[in-house]
C-alpha positions, 0 to 999 in steps of 0.5 A: 500500500502506498497511501499516506496520512495527512496532517495539519501543522499548527500555526506559526510558532506553535509546535505540533500537528493534527491528523486530518485523514488516514489512507489518503490516495489523492491530493488535488489542488483547488482554488482556495486550498487542496482536496484530500481523497482517501482510498475509501472515497472520503473527501475533505477540503482544506484551506491551506497548502502542502508544506512537505511530504515524507514519502518514507514515513507516508506523511503529508504535511499541510500548512493552513 
């Protein structure tokens, strides 16, 4: 399996991250942010941008 988990990074100056979605299969750009789609068909829209990817750890980091 090659899906990843998506995490929302805390705002500037605050440590930590919050799990947004597990088993993310697609990350699609949208007008005001990005759409996440899981392997189960669940969809989420997030106002933010991809901050970084950790492919070995299967993590997507999103910054608001």
